[in-house]
PAZAPA-4460 file (N, C-alpha, C; in steps of 0.05 Angstrom, whole numbers, plus 32768, in hexadecimal, padded with zeros to 4 digits):
% residues 283
    n_x    n_y    n_z   ca_x   ca_y   ca_z    c_x    c_y    c_z   seq   type   mol
   80ED   80EF   7E95   80E1   8109   7E9D   80F0   8108   7EC2     1      M     A
   80FD   811A   7EBD   810B   8122   7EE1   80F7   812D   7EF0     2      A     A
   80F3   8127   7F09   80DB   813B   7F21   80DF   814C   7F24     3      A     A
   80D1   815D   7F24   80D4   8183   7F31   80E6   817C   7F49     4      T     A
   8103   818B   7F47   8109   8190   7F5F   80FB   818F   7F7D     5      P     A
   80FF   8185   7F8D   80F4   8187   7FA9   80D6   8175   7FAA     6      G     A
   80CE   8169   7F91   80B3   8156   7F97   80B6   8140   7F99     7      A     A
   80AB   812E   7F9A   80B0   8111   7FA6   80B1   8108   7F85     8      P     A
   80C8   80EC   7F83   80BE   80E7   7F68   80A9   80D3   7F5F     9      D     A
   809F   80D2   7F50   8089   80C4   7F53   808C   80A7   7F54    10      P     A
   80A2   80A1   7F42   80AB   8081   7F45   80BF   8080   7F62    11      L     A
   80BD   808D   7F6F   80D4   8082   7F85   80EB   8080   7F7F    12      G     A
   80F9   808B   7F6B   8112   808F   7F61   8119   8071   7F56    13      D     A
   8109   8062   7F49   810F   8047   7F3E   812E   8041   7F31    14      V     A
   8136   805E   7F2D   814E   8052   7F1A   8162   8040   7F34    15      S     A
   815E   804B   7F53   8170   8037   7F64   8169   802A   7F6E    16      A     A
   8157   801B   7F60   813F   8001   7F68   814C   7FF0   7F54    17      L     A
   8150   7FD3   7F60   815C   7FBD   7F53   8141   7FB9   7F3A    18      P     A
   8143   7FAB   7F28   812F   7FA4   7F0B   811F   7F95   7F21    19      A     A
   80FC   7F95   7F1D   80F2   7F7F   7F1E   80F6   7F68   7F1C    20      Q     A
   80ED   7F51   7F2F   80E9   7F3E   7F2D   80CC   7F31   7F20    21      K     A
   80C0   7F13   7F17   80AC   7F0C   7F14   80AC   7EF4   7F24    22      S     A
   808F   7EF2   7F26   8088   7ED7   7F2D   8069   7ED2   7F22    23      V     A
   8062   7EB5   7F21   804C   7EB1   7F1C   803B   7EAB   7F36    24      S     A
   801D   7EBA   7F37   800D   7EB1   7F51   7FF7   7EA8   7F3E    25      V     A
   7FED   7E8E   7F47   7FCD   7E85   7F3C   7FD7   7E91   7F1E    26      Y     A
   7FE4   7E86   7F0E   7FF0   7E8D   7EF0   7FF1   7EAB   7EE8    27      G     A
   7FF2   7EC3   7EFF   7FF9   7EDA   7EF6   8015   7EE2   7EFB    28      R     A
   8016   7EF6   7EE7   8034   7EF5   7EEE   8034   7F18   7F03    29      T     A
   803E   7F16   7F1B   8042   7F28   7F2E   8063   7F30   7F2B    30      I     A
   8069   7F4C   7F28   807E   7F5C   7F2C   8085   7F65   7F45    31      R     A
   809E   7F64   7F4C   80A6   7F67   7F61   80C4   7F73   7F70    32      F     A
   80C7   7F83   7F76   80E1   7F87   7F89   80E9   7F79   7FA2    33      Y     A
   8103   7F6E   7F9E   810C   7F64   7FB1   812A   7F6B   7FB4    34      E     A
   812D   7F77   7FCA   814A   7F7C   7FCA   814E   7F78   7FF0    35      L     A
   816A   7F7B   7FFB   8170   7F7A   8012   8172   7F58   8021    36      G     A
   817F   7F5C   8032   8181   7F3E   8045   8177   7F49   8062    37      E     A
   8172   7F2C   806E   8164   7F31   8089   814B   7F25   808B    38      G     A
   813D   7F2C   80A2   8125   7F27   809F   810E   7F36   8088    39      P     A
   80FB   7F1F   8084   80E8   7F26   806C   80D3   7F43   807D    40      T     A
   80D1   7F50   8061   80BA   7F65   806B   80B5   7F6A   804D    41      I     A
   8095   7F67   804D   8083   7F63   8036   8071   7F81   8032    42      V     A
   8076   7F96   801C   8071   7FAC   801E   8054   7FAE   8008    43      L     A
   803E   7FB5   8018   8022   7FB6   7FFE   8016   7FD0   7FF7    44      L     A
   8021   7FD7   7FD9   8013   7FF6   7FDE   7FF4   7FF6   7FD0    45      H     A
   7FF3   8018   7FD0   7FD6   801A   7FCB   7FC2   801D   7FAC    46      G     A
   7FAA   8028   7FB2   7FA0   801E   7F9F   7FA6   802E   7F88    47      L     A
   7FA1   802C   7F6E   7FB1   803B   7F57   7FCB   8041   7F5B    48      G     A
   7FE0   8031   7F6D   7FF9   8038   7F6B   8012   8020   7F5F    49      S     A
   801E   801E   7F6F   8039   8008   7F69   804F   800D   7F7A    50      R     A
   805B   7FF8   7F7F   8070   7FF1   7F94   8081   800C   7F93    51      A     A
   8088   8009   7F79   80A1   8026   7F78   8099   8041   7F84    52      S     A
   807E   804B   7F7B   8074   8065   7F89   8070   8061   7FA7    53      F     A
   8068   8050   7FB2   805C   8050   7FD2   8075   804C   7FDC    54      D     A
   8086   8039   7FD2   809F   8032   7FE1   80B9   8034   7FDC    55      W     A
   80BF   8047   7FC7   80D6   804E   7FBD   80E5   8055   7FC9    56      G     A
   80DA   8072   7FD8   80EF   807F   7FEF   80EF   8072   8000    57      R     A
   80E7   805B   800F   80F3   8052   8023   80FA   802C   8022    58      V     A
   80FD   8026   8005   8103   8009   8002   811F   800A   800A    59      M     A
   812F   8012   8003   814A   8010   7FFF   8154   800E   801D    60      R     A
   814B   8023   8030   8154   802D   804C   8143   8014   8057    61      V     A
   812B   800C   804E   812D   7FEB   8064   8136   7FD5   8055    62      L     A
   813F   7FD5   8047   8154   7FC0   8037   816F   7FB9   804A    63      A     A
   817A   7FD8   8057   8196   7FD4   8062   8192   7FBA   8073    64      R     A
   8179   7FB6   8080   816C   7FA3   8092   815F   7F86   8092    65      D     A
   8153   7F91   807E   813B   7F7F   8076   813D   7F71   805D    66      H     A
   8133   7F54   8058   812E   7F52   803E   810F   7F55   8037    67      H     A
   8112   7F69   8020   80FE   7F7C   8019   80ED   7F6F   7FFC    68      V     A
   80D0   7F68   8001   80C7   7F5D   7FE5   80AA   7F7B   7FE9    69      L     A
   80A9   7F81   7FC8   8095   7F92   7FC9   808E   7F95   7FB1    70      A     A
   8074   7F87   7FAE   8065   7F78   7F93   804F   7F92   7F87    71      P     A
   804E   7F91   7F64   803F   7FA3   7F63   8026   7F91   7F62    72      D     A
   8011   7F96   7F71   7FFA   7F89   7F73   7FEB   7F7E   7F59    73      Q     A
   7FDF   7F61   7F57   7FD1   7F5E   7F47   7FBF   7F7A   7F3B    74      L     A
   7FBC   7F80   7F1D   7FA8   7F97   7F1B   7FB8   7FB3   7F19    75      G     A
   7FCF   7FB3   7F22   7FEC   7FC8   7F28   7FFC   7FC4   7F1C    76      F     A
   8010   7FDC   7F1A   8027   7FE9   7F12   8025   7FCE   7EF8    77      G     A
   8047   7FC4   7EFB   8046   7FAB   7EDF   8040   7F93   7EE4    78      L     A
   802F   7F92   7EF8   8026   7F74   7EFD   800A   7F6B   7EEA    79      S     A
   800B   7F50   7EE6   7FEF   7F51   7ED2   7FD7   7F5D   7EDC    80      D     A
   7FC8   7F62   7EC9   7FAD   7F69   7ED1   7F96   7F65   7EC5    81      K     A
   7F8F   7F46   7ECB   7F77   7F3C   7EC3   7F57   7F48   7EC0    82      P     A
   7F45   7F45   7EAD   7F30   7F53   7EB3   7F1F   7F48   7EC3    83      L     A
   7F1B   7F4E   7EDE   7F12   7F35   7EF0   7F09   7F55   7F05    84      V     A
   7EF8   7F45   7F1B   7EE5   7F60   7F2D   7EFD   7F5D   7F41    85      S     A
   7F0A   7F77   7F43   7F21   7F73   7F5F   7F10   7F7F   7F78    86      Y     A
   7F22   7F77   7F8E   7F16   7F7B   7FA2   7F2D   7F77   7FC0    87      G     A
   7F26   7F78   7FCF   7F3E   7F72   7FE3   7F3F   7F53   7FF0    88      V     A
   7F23   7F40   7FE5   7F29   7F25   7FEE   7F3C   7F15   7FD9    89      P     A
   7F3E   7F21   7FBF   7F4B   7F1C   7FA8   7F6C   7F1D   7FAF    90      L     A
   7F70   7F36   7FB6   7F89   7F40   7FC0   7F9B   7F35   7FD4    91      W     A
   7F81   7F32   7FE7   7F86   7F16   7FFF   7F93   7EFC   7FF3    92      V     A
   7F83   7EF7   7FE5   7F8D   7ED9   7FDB   7FAD   7EDC   7FC7    93      D     A
   7FAA   7EEE   7FBA   7FC2   7EF4   7FB4   7FDA   7EF6   7FBA    94      M     A
   7FDA   7F0A   7FCF   7FF0   7F07   7FEB   7FF9   7EF2   7FEC    95      L     A
   7FE4   7EDD   7FF3   7FE7   7EBC   7FFF   7FF8   7EB0   7FE6    96      G     A
   7FF1   7EB2   7FCF   7FFD   7EA4   7FB9   8016   7EB2   7FB8    97      G     A
   801D   7ECE   7FBF   8034   7ED9   7FB8   804C   7ED5   7FD1    98      F     A
   8041   7ED1   7FE4   8051   7EC3   7FFB   8058   7E9F   7FFC    99      L     A
   8045   7E94   7FE7   804C   7E7D   7FEC   8064   7E71   7FCF   100      H     A
   805F   7E89   7FB7   806D   7E8B   7FA3   808E   7E91   7FAA   101      A     A
   8093   7EA2   7FBA   80AC   7EAE   7FBF   80B7   7EA0   7FD9   102      T     A
   80A6   7E8A   7FDF   80B0   7E80   8004   80B3   7E8B   8012   103      G     A
   80A7   7EA0   8013   809E   7EAE   8030   8090   7E9E   8047   104      T     A
   8095   7E9D   8056   8084   7E8E   806B   808C   7EA3   8089   105      A     A
   80A6   7EB0   808C   80AB   7EC8   80A0   80A9   7EE2   809B   106      R     A
   809E   7EF2   80A5   80A1   7F0C   8091   8089   7F21   80A6   107      F     A
   8096   7F39   809B   8085   7F4B   80AB   806B   7F5B   8094   108      D     A
   805E   7F64   809F   804A   7F6B   8081   8044   7F92   8084   109      L     A
   8049   7F9B   8072   8045   7FB7   8078   8036   7FC1   805F   110      L     A
   801E   7FCE   8062   8010   7FD6   804A   8004   7FF7   8055   111      G     A
   7FFD   8007   803C   7FFA   801C   8036   7FE1   8024   802E   112      E     A
   7FCB   8037   8038   7FB4   8038   8023   7FA8   801C   8024   113      S     A
   7F9A   8016   800B   7F8F   7FFC   8000   7FA3   7FE8   8010   114      L     A
   7FBF   7FE9   8008   7FD2   7FD6   800D   7FCE   7FD0   802C   115      G     A
   7FCA   7FE6   8041   7FC8   7FDF   805C   7FA9   7FCE   8059   116      G     A
   7F93   7FD7   8050   7F7A   7FC9   8055   7F87   7FA5   8052   117      W     A
   7F8D   7FA6   8035   7F91   7F8B   8031   7FA8   7F7F   8040   118      I     A
   7FBD   7F8E   804C   7FCB   7F80   8066   7FC1   7F78   807E   119      A     A
   7FA9   7F8E   8088   7F97   7F80   8099   7F87   7F6C   8099   120      A     A
   7F7B   7F6B   807B   7F6D   7F4F   8076   7F74   7F3B   8077   121      S     A
   7F90   7F39   8071   7FA2   7F24   806E   7FA6   7F1A   8085   122      Y     A
   7FAC   7F2D   8093   7FB2   7F2A   80B7   7F96   7F1A   80C1   123      T     A
   7F87   7F26   80C0   7F6D   7F1D   80C4   7F6E   7EF9   80B9   124      I     A
   7F70   7EF6   809F   7F6A   7EDC   8093   7F80   7ECB   809D   125      A     A
   7F94   7ED3   80A7   7FAC   7EC0   80A7   7FAF   7EB5   80C3   126      A     A
   7F9C   7EC8   80D5   7F9A   7EC4   80F4   7F82   7E9F   80F1   127      S     A
   7F78   7E98   80E0   7F67   7E81   80E5   7F76   7E70   80D2   128      D     A
   7F7C   7E5A   80ED   7F97   7E41   80DA   7F82   7E37   80C5   129      P     A
   7F69   7E39   80C4   7F60   7E21   80AD   7F65   7E2E   8092   130      A     A
   7F6E   7E4E   808D   7F75   7E56   8075   7F90   7E4E   8070   131      R     A
   7FA1   7E46   8080   7FB8   7E45   8077   7FCE   7E58   806C   132      G     A
   7FCD   7E61   8072   7FE1   7E85   806F   7FEF   7E83   8082   133      L     A
   800D   7E8C   807A   801E   7E96   808B   8017   7EB1   8093   134      P     A
   801F   7EB2   80B1   8015   7ECA   80C1   8028   7EDA   80C6   135      L     A
   8026   7EF9   80C4   803E   7F10   80C8   8044   7F0C   80E4   136      P     A
   805B   7F15   80E8   8063   7F1A   8100   8060   7F36   810E   137      A     A
   8063   7F42   80F8   805D   7F5B   80FE   804D   7F6C   80EB   138      H     A
   8040   7F7D   80F0   8027   7F90   80DD   8028   7FAE   80E2   139      L     A
   8034   7FBB   80CC   8030   7FCF   80CC   801E   7FDE   80AF   140      V     A
   8003   7FEF   80BF   7FF7   7FFD   80AD   7FF6   801E   80B0   141      L     A
   7FFC   8027   809F   8004   803E   808D   7FE7   804B   807D   142      T     A
   7FD3   805E   808F   7FC3   806F   8081   7FAA   8055   8075   143      D     A
   7FA7   803E   807C   7FA0   8029   8077   7F7D   802F   8072   144      A     A
   7F78   8024   8057   7F5C   802A   8054   7F4D   800D   8062   145      A     A
   7F2D   8005   8062   7F24   7FF3   8067   7F10   7FFC   8073   146      G     A
   7F0A   800B   8080   7EF2   8013   808D   7ED8   801D   8082   147      H     A
   7EBB   800B   8083   7EA6   800F   8079   7EA0   8032   8074   148      R     A
   7EA9   8042   807B   7EAC   805B   807E   7EAD   806A   805B   149      S     A
   7EC9   8059   8052   7ED1   805F   803A   7EBD   8066   8023   150      L     A
   7EA9   8050   8027   7E92   8054   8019   7E83   806D   8016   151      L     A
   7E80   807E   802B   7E7A   8098   8023   7E86   80AC   8016   152      A     A
   7EA2   809F   8013   7EB7   80B9   8010   7EBF   80B1   7FED   153      R     A
   7EB3   8099   7FE2   7EB0   8088   7FC6   7ED1   8090   7FB5   154      G     A
   7ECE   8092   7FA3   7EEA   8093   7F96   7EFD   80A3   7F98   155      G     A
   7EF1   80BF   7FA1   7F03   80D3   7FAE   7F19   80D7   7F91   156      G     A
   7F32   80D8   7F97   7F4A   80DE   7F87   7F50   80CD   7F77   157      A     A
   7F3B   80B1   7F71   7F42   80A1   7F60   7F30   8090   7F4F   158      F     A
   7F1E   809E   7F4E   7F03   8091   7F46   7EFB   80A6   7F29   159      G     A
   7F09   80B9   7F26   7F0A   80CA   7F10   7F13   80C3   7EFA   160      R     A
   7F0D   80C2   7EDF   7F1C   80BE   7EC7   7F34   80C9   7EC9   161      P     A
   7F4D   80BD   7EB8   7F63   80C7   7EB9   7F69   80DA   7EA4   162      L     A
   7F7C   80ED   7EB7   7F82   8107   7EAA   7F9A   811B   7EBA   163      S     A
   7FA6   8126   7EA3   7FBC   8132   7EB3   7FAA   8143   7ECE   164      I     A
   7F9C   814F   7EC4   7F8A   815C   7ED9   7F82   814E   7EF7   165      T     A
   7F7D   8136   7EF2   7F75   8121   7F01   7F88   811A   7F12   166      Q     A
   7FA3   8110   7F08   7FAF   8108   7F15   7FC4   8125   7F25   167      S     A
   7FC7   813A   7F1F   7FCB   8149   7F2E   7FB9   8154   7F46   168      Q     A
   7F9D   814B   7F3E   7F82   8150   7F5B   7F8F   8137   7F67   169      G     A
   7F95   8123   7F65   7F97   8114   7F79   7FB1   810D   7F88   170      S     A
   7FC7   811D   7F76   7FE0   8128   7F89   7FD7   8134   7F9C   171      L     A
   7FCE   814F   7F93   7FC5   8167   7FA5   7FB0   8157   7FC5   172      A     A
   7FA1   813E   7FBE   7F98   8133   7FD0   7FA7   811D   7FE0   173      T     A
   7FBA   8112   7FD6   7FC4   8100   7FDE   7FD8   810E   7FF6   174      I     A
   7FEA   8125   7FE9   7FF9   8130   7FFF   7FEC   8144   800B   175      F     A
   7FFA   814F   8024   7FF7   8160   8037   8008   817D   8030   176      H     A
   8019   817B   801E   8022   8193   8015   8018   8190   7FF4   177      D     A
   8009   81A7   7FF1   7FFB   81A6   7FD8   8010   81B0   7FBC   178      R     A
   8029   81BF   7FCC   8037   81C8   7FB6   8048   81AF   7FAC   179      S     A
   8047   8199   7FB8   8056   817E   7FAC   8041   8176   7F96   180      L     A
   8033   8181   7F8F   801D   8172   7F74   8022   8186   7F66   181      A     A
   803B   8188   7F55   8042   819A   7F3F   8039   8189   7F29   182      T     A
   8039   8197   7F0F   8030   8193   7EF8   8042   817D   7EEC   183      P     A
   805D   8182   7EEE   806F   816A   7EE9   8069   8154   7EFD   184      A     A
   806A   8152   7F0F   8061   813D   7F15   8049   812D   7F1A   185      L     A
   8030   813D   7F04   801B   813A   7F06   801E   812B   7EE1   186      A     A
   802D   8134   7ED7   8033   8127   7EBB   803E   810E   7EB9   187      R     A
   8051   8107   7ED5   805F   80EF   7ED8   804D   80D9   7EE7   188      Q     A
   803D   80EB   7EEB   802A   80CE   7EFD   8011   80C7   7EEC   189      Q     A
   800B   80DA   7ED9   7FFC   80D8   7EC2   8006   80BF   7EAE   190      F     A
   8023   80CA   7EAB   8034   80B6   7E96   802F   8096   7EA3   191      E     A
   803A   8094   7EBE   8042   807C   7ECE   8022   806B   7ECB   192      A     A
   8011   8080   7EC9   7FF0   806C   7EC7   7FE9   8062   7EB1   193      K     A
   7FF2   8072   7E9E   7FEE   806A   7E82   8003   8050   7E78   194      L     A
   801A   804C   7E83   802B   803A   7E84   801A   8022   7E95   195      E     A
   8009   8026   7EAB   800D   8011   7EBC   7FE8   8007   7EB1   196      A     A
   7FDA   8018   7EAA   7FBE   800B   7E9A   7FAE   8008   7EAE   197      G     A
   7FAA   800D   7EC7   7F9B   8007   7EDF   7F86   800D   7EE2   198      D     A
   7F79   801B   7ED2   7F60   802A   7ED5   7F4E   8014   7ED6   199      G     A
   7F47   7FFE   7ECE   7F34   7FEA   7ECE   7F35   7FDD   7EEE   200      W     A
   7F45   7FE1   7EF4   7F54   7FD6   7F0D   7F42   7FE6   7F2B   201      T     A
   7F47   7FFE   7F27   7F3A   8011   7F36   7F20   800C   7F38   202      V     A
   7F1D   8016   7F1A   7EF5   8016   7F1A   7EE9   7FFD   7F22   203      Q     A
   7EF6   7FE3   7F1F   7EE7   7FD1   7F23   7EE5   7FCD   7F49   204      S     A
   7EF9   7FD7   7F4C   7EFC   7FD5   7F6A   7EEC   7FE9   7F78   205      F     A
   7EEA   7FFC   7F6A   7ED1   8012   7F7A   7EB6   800E   7F6E   206      W     A
   7EB4   7FFD   7F5D   7E9C   7FF6   7F5B   7E8B   7FE6   7F66   207      Q     A
   7EA1   7FD0   7F70   7E95   7FBD   7F82   7E93   7FC0   7FA4   208      G     A
   7EA1   7FDE   7FAA   7EA3   7FDF   7FBF   7E88   7FD8   7FCF   209      M     A
   7E70   7FE6   7FC8   7E5C   7FDF   7FD9   7E57   7FC2   7FE5   210      E     A
   7E5B   7FB1   7FD3   7E5D   7F96   7FD3   7E70   7F80   7FE3   211      A     A
   7E80   7F93   7FE5   7E9F   7F8E   7FF8   7E98   7F7C   8012   212      A     A
   7E9F   7F69   8019   7E92   7F5A   8035   7EB9   7F5B   803F   213      D     A
   7ECE   7F6D   803A   7EE5   7F6C   8041   7EE9   7F85   8056   214      A     A
   7ED4   7F99   8059   7EE0   7FAD   806D   7EE7   7FA2   8080   215      F     A
   7EF7   7FAA   8096   7F0B   7FA4   80AD   7EF9   7FA4   80C7   216      V     A
   7EDE   7FBC   80C7   7ED5   7FC6   80E1   7EC5   7FAD   80EC   217      D     A
   7EC6   7FA7   8101   7EC8   7F93   8113   7ED4   7F78   810E   218      G     A
   7EE8   7F7C   8100   7EF6   7F5D   80FD   7F0D   7F60   810A   219      R     A
   7F1C   7F7F   810C   7F36   7F84   8117   7F43   7F6F   812E   220      L     A
   7F2F   7F6C   8144   7F37   7F5C   815C   7F45   7F41   8152   221      G     A
   7F40   7F39   813A   7F4C   7F22   8134   7F73   7F29   812D   222      A     A
   7F71   7F38   8127   7F93   7F3A   8124   7F9E   7F42   8147   223      I     A
   7FAC   7F29   814F   7FC0   7F2A   8161   7FE0   7F2B   8162   224      R     A
   7FED   7F32   8140   8004   7F30   8149   8008   7F53   814C   225      V     A
   8022   7F58   814B   8026   7F79   8158   8027   7F8D   8148   226      P     A
   8018   7F9B   814A   8011   7FB3   8134   801B   7FCA   8137   227      T     A
   8027   7FD7   8122   802B   7FF6   8123   8011   8004   810E   228      L     A
   8004   8018   8117   7FF7   8027   8108   8004   803E   80FD   229      V     A
   800B   804E   80E5   801B   8065   80E1   8005   8077   80CD   230      V     A
   8000   8091   80D9   7FF2   80A2   80C4   7FF8   80B7   80C1   231      W     A
   7FF6   80BF   80B1   7FF4   80DF   80A3   7FE3   80F1   80B3   232      G     A
   7FF1   8103   80C7   7FDD   8119   80D3   7FCA   8122   80CB   233      G     A
   7FCE   812E   80AA   7FBD   813D   809F   7FAE   812B   8084   234      D     A
   7FAC   810C   808D   7F9F   8102   806F   7F81   810A   8067   235      D     A
   7F82   8113   804D   7F68   811A   8047   7F56   8104   8039   236      R     A
   7F62   80EB   8035   7F60   80D4   8020   7F45   80BE   8036   237      L     A
   7F5E   80B8   804A   7F54   80A7   8062   7F53   80B3   807D   238      V     A
   7F3E   80BE   808B   7F45   80CE   80A0   7F59   80C0   80BC   239      P     A
   7F62   80CD   80CA   7F6D   80C5   80E0   7F5C   80BB   80F3   240      L     A
   7F43   80BF   80F7   7F35   80AF   810C   7F34   8097   80FC   241      A     A
   7F3C   808A   80DF   7F3D   806B   80DB   7F52   8066   80EC   242      D     A
   7F68   8070   80E8   7F83   8069   80F2   7F7E   8065   8113   243      G     A
   7F6C   8070   811D   7F6D   8078   813F   7F60   805A   8148   244      R     A
   7F49   8057   8133   7F38   8036   8134   7F49   8025   812E   245      D     A
   7F60   8025   8120   7F6C   800D   811B   7F78   800B   812D   246      Y     A
   7F86   801F   8138   7F98   801C   814F   7F81   800E   8172   247      A     A
   7F6E   8018   816E   7F5F   8019   818C   7F4E   7FF0   8185   248      A     A
   7F4F   7FE2   8169   7F40   7FCF   816B   7F55   7FBA   8168   249      R     A
   7F71   7FC4   8165   7F89   7FAC   815F   7F90   7FB0   817E   250      I     A
   7F92   7F92   8191   7F9D   7F96   81A7   7FBB   7F98   81A3   251      A     A
   7FC2   7FA5   81B7   7FDF   7FB3   81C0   7FEC   7FCA   81A1   252      G     A
   7FD0   7FC7   818B   7FDC   7FD9   8177   7FEA   7FF9   8182   253      A     A
   7FF9   8006   8178   8008   801C   817D   8003   8032   8163   254      R     A
   7FF9   8048   8166   7FEF   8062   8151   800F   8076   8154   255      L     A
   8018   8078   813A   802C   8090   8137   801F   809F   8125   256      V     A
   801D   80B6   812C   8012   80D0   811A   8029   80E4   810C   257      V     A
   802D   80DD   80F3   8039   80F5   80E6   8037   810C   80DA   258      V     A
   8036   8128   80EC   802E   8136   80EA   8033   8142   80CA   259      P     A
   802C   815E   80C0   8034   8168   80A9   8030   8153   8096   260      D     A
   801E   813D   8095   8020   8128   807B   8004   811F   8076   261      C     A
   8002   8118   805E   7FEB   8116   8058   7FE6   80F1   8055   262      G     A
   7FD8   80E7   8039   7FDA   80D1   803F   7FEB   80BE   8037   263      H     A
   8001   80C2   802F   801C   80B0   8024   8039   80B6   8037   264      A     A
   8036   80B2   8052   8048   80BC   805F   806B   80AE   804F   265      P     A
   806C   8095   8050   8081   8089   803D   808C   8094   8026   266      P     A
   807A   80A6   8011   8083   80BA   8000   8084   80DB   8009   267      V     A
   8077   80E4   8019   807A   8100   8022   8087   8105   803B   268      E     A
   808A   80FC   804B   809B   80F4   8062   80AF   80D8   8068   269      R     A
   80B7   80D0   805C   80C6   80BD   805B   80D5   80B2   807B   270      P     A
   80EA   80C9   807E   80FB   80CA   808B   80E7   80C5   80AD   271      Q     A
   80D3   80D3   80B0   80BE   80D2   80C7   80AF   80BA   80C2   272      A     A
   80AC   80A9   80B4   809A   808A   80AE   80B2   807A   80B7   273      W     A
   80CE   807C   80A8   80E4   8071   80B0   80E4   806E   80D0   274      L     A
   80E1   8080   80E2   80ED   8085   80F8   80D6   8079   810C   275      D     A
   80BE   8075   80FC   80A5   806B   810E   80AB   8049   810C   276      A     A
   80AF   804B   80F6   80AC   8025   80EA   80C3   801A   80F5   277      V     A
   80DE   802A   80ED   80F6   8015   80EC   80FB   8006   8110   278      Q     A
   80F3   8018   8122   80F8   800B   813C   80E5   7FED   8141   279      P     A
   80D2   7FF7   8136   80BD   7FDF   8134   80C0   7FCD   8132   280      F     A
   80D0   7FCA   8111   80D5   7FB4   8104   80F1   7FA3   810D   281      L     A
   80FD   7FBA   8119   8117   7FB4   8123   812B   7FBB   810E   282      G     A
   813D   7FCB   8114   814D   7FC9   8101   816C   7FBD   8100   283      R     A
***
């Protein structure tokens, strides 16, 4: 089904992306996109999403100058979905395993939403030599979750049972321009979620939130790599105040606010996001 003209394609125009590859990480199959040549960048998508949605509109542009790795994280997309308790420490370990399995030792790390939380947490963990994890050279956090204040907001647009109505409501929350949350787009998202079958992953994550020991509050000082924080100025899911806190607590970090944009700048305003990120990474 084609996207409504003018609305973001929920699959990030995957027809123009190469076929996903697969790799075994701790005995589980992780599907990922690999394209381009040059310095390696690793892209981490958000909660209830997949690589093609969060990064499909920018992946090919980034690949003009970089070697891009964009996995569907464990429990999402077309990767394996074991019935385990999901949380940020699990995804941090899986990222370390993915980097090892793909032979990735030098890389930049970019994360959006939950992916940003995982990216920040991974970088904190990798800053401890005892963990034996490769440390990213640069870090880009886009509308990253990870602050304990997330508990007060609950599951938001993602904690409700799946339906077409729920899909449309989620899109209206994610995008600043609510006209983008069309019925056709909601149906496509609904179909994609049915295919992914990631409902348990999302519910498990929210159920274990109160016991989570992975919130980044008070731990961001451990991040010493050059960091760029990019935030949608009208994010209704993770407030700009959290972005300002990331930038304030990470030494030398710089904050770029994308105006007239909600929770997913690489999807809603890809060119503005690229304009911020590409000079930082080096084109």
